[in-house]
C-alpha positions in Angstrom: -10.2 -1.7 -9.3 -11.1 -0.1 -5.8 -13.9 0.9 -7.4 -15.1 -2.4 -8.7 -14.7 -3.3 -4.8 -16.4 -0.4 -3.2 -19.6 -0.7 -6.1 -20.3 -4.3 -4.3 -23.3 -4.0 -2.1 -21.6 -5.8 0.7 -18.4 -3.8 0.4 -19.2 -1.5 3.5 -17.8 -5.1 5.6 -14.6 -4.8 3.9 -11.9 -2.8 2.4 -12.1 0.5 4.0 -8.7 0.9 3.3 -6.9 0.2 0.0 -3.0 0.0 -1.8 -2.5 -1.5 -5.1 1.1 -2.8 -5.8 2.5 -4.1 -9.1 3.4 -7.8 -9.6 6.8 -7.0 -8.2 5.5 -6.7 -4.5 4.8 -9.6 -2.7 1.7 -8.2 -0.8 2.3 -10.9 1.7 5.5 -9.7 2.9 4.5 -6.1 4.8 8.0 -4.8 3.6 7.8 -4.9 0.3 4.5 -3.4 0.6 5.9 -0.5 2.9 8.6 -0.1 0.5 6.6 0.4 -2.4 4.8 3.1 -0.3 7.8 4.8 0.1 9.4 4.7 -3.2 6.4 4.2 -5.6 3.7 7.1 -4.0 3.7 10.6 -5.3 1.4 11.6 -2.5 -0.3 14.2 -4.7 -1.1 11.7 -7.4 -1.4 8.4 -5.8 -3.8 8.8 -3.0 -7.4 9.1 -3.1 -10.2 9.3 -0.7 -13.8 8.2 -1.5 -16.6 9.3 0.4 -18.3 5.7 1.3 -20.3 3.8 3.5 -18.4 2.1 6.0 -19.4 -0.8 8.5 -21.3 0.1 11.8 -19.4 -1.7 13.9 -16.1 0.4 12.6 -14.1 1.5 14.9 -13.9 5.0 13.8 -18.2 5.3 13.9 -19.3 6.9 17.6 -22.0 5.1 18.7 -24.1 8.1 19.0 -23.7 8.5 15.2 -24.1 4.8 14.1 -26.8 3.6 11.7 -27.9 0.4 11.4 -29.7 -0.7 8.4 -30.2 0.7 4.8 -28.7 4.7 4.6 -25.4 3.5 6.4 -22.5 5.1 8.1 -21.1 7.8 6.2 -17.6 7.7 6.0 -14.1 7.5 3.9 -12.5 5.1 1.7 -8.5 5.5 1.1 -6.9 4.3 -2.2 -3.2 4.2 -2.8 -2.0 3.4 -5.6 1.8 1.9 -5.0 2.3 1.1 -8.8 5.1 2.2 -11.1 3.9 5.1 -13.0 2.8 3.9 -16.7 2.8 7.1 -18.0 6.7 8.1 -17.8 8.8 8.3 -21.2 11.9 5.8 -21.3 15.0 7.4 -20.6 18.5 6.5 -21.9 19.4 7.5 -18.0 17.4 4.5 -16.9 18.8 2.2 -19.2 15.8 2.8 -21.7 13.1 2.1 -18.8 10.6 4.5 -17.3 11.4 3.8 -13.9 14.6 2.9 -12.3 15.9 0.0 -11.7 15.4 -1.4 -8.1 18.6 -1.4 -6.4 18.0 -4.1 -3.4 19.8 -7.3 -2.7 17.5 -10.4 -2.9 16.3 -12.1 0.1 19.2 -14.5 1.2 21.4 -11.8 0.6 20.2 -10.1 2.6 19.1 -12.8 5.3 22.6 -13.9 5.2 24.1 -10.4 6.0 21.5 -9.7 9.4 23.1 -13.3 10.8 26.3 -12.0 10.3 26.2 -8.4 12.0 28.7 -9.4 14.2 31.1 -10.2 12.4 31.1 -7.2 10.8 31.6 -5.4 14.2 28.0 -3.7 14.4 26.2 -4.2 17.5 22.4 -3.6 17.4 21.9 -5.4 20.6 21.8 -1.7 22.3 
């Protein structure tokens, strides 16, 4: 997907860093995206760097090195694959699945627990 995006002629203007997640991750919720980064990314296998053009207005381009027009500013784009690995075999230890079942309460349960910290005797306002 990132290669298709970066192959577009105007891609130097967008998407310098791309994180790809499975459909069970709400990409509009950064907590879920960071959870996927923490639990689904194997840095050796899932992080890719691509030499590519970047926009002249990108803050990492030093003013002395800016190139306006064709030829662009050489930089690096990053792809992080935060998806479940599809090449793993099914396992009886994972209830016949390829990947461990997520053991995290639903959003409403977490909301209720957070609202009741004081009742549990936990003071988070220190």
